C-alpha positions in Angstrom: 7.5 43.6 -32.9 7.5 41.5 -29.8 8.6 37.8 -29.7 5.0 36.5 -29.9 4.0 38.9 -32.6 3.7 37.9 -36.3 3.5 40.0 -39.4 0.7 39.4 -41.9 3.2 37.6 -44.2 4.3 35.2 -41.5 0.7 34.4 -40.6 -0.2 33.7 -44.2 2.9 31.4 -44.6 2.2 29.6 -41.3 -1.6 29.1 -41.9 -1.9 28.9 -45.7 -4.6 31.7 -45.5 -4.2 34.5 -48.0 -3.7 38.2 -47.0 -6.9 39.0 -48.8 -8.8 36.4 -46.7 -7.3 37.6 -43.4 -8.3 41.2 -44.2 -11.8 40.1 -45.2 -12.2 38.2 -41.9 -11.0 41.3 -40.0 -13.4 43.5 -41.9 -16.4 41.2 -41.2 -15.2 40.8 -37.5 -14.8 37.1 -37.8 -11.4 37.5 -36.2 -10.3 40.3 -33.9 -8.5 43.2 -35.5 -4.8 42.8 -34.8 -2.7 45.3 -32.9 -0.8 47.9 -34.9 2.9 48.6 -34.5 4.3 52.1 -34.8 4.5 52.1 -38.6 0.9 50.9 -38.9 1.6 47.3 -39.8 -0.6 44.6 -38.3 0.9 42.6 -35.4 -0.8 39.2 -35.0 -0.4 37.5 -31.6 -0.5 33.8 -30.6 
């Protein structure tokens, strides 16, 4: 991941939002779908 990229665990820790809630928001398109790194993990950006 790049310097400004965050994994889903880091995002949940920093924001207090659960993984389930983030994925729900992505599914409903309330937030943009994050980029995916080579192994398929989500990479959230600032």
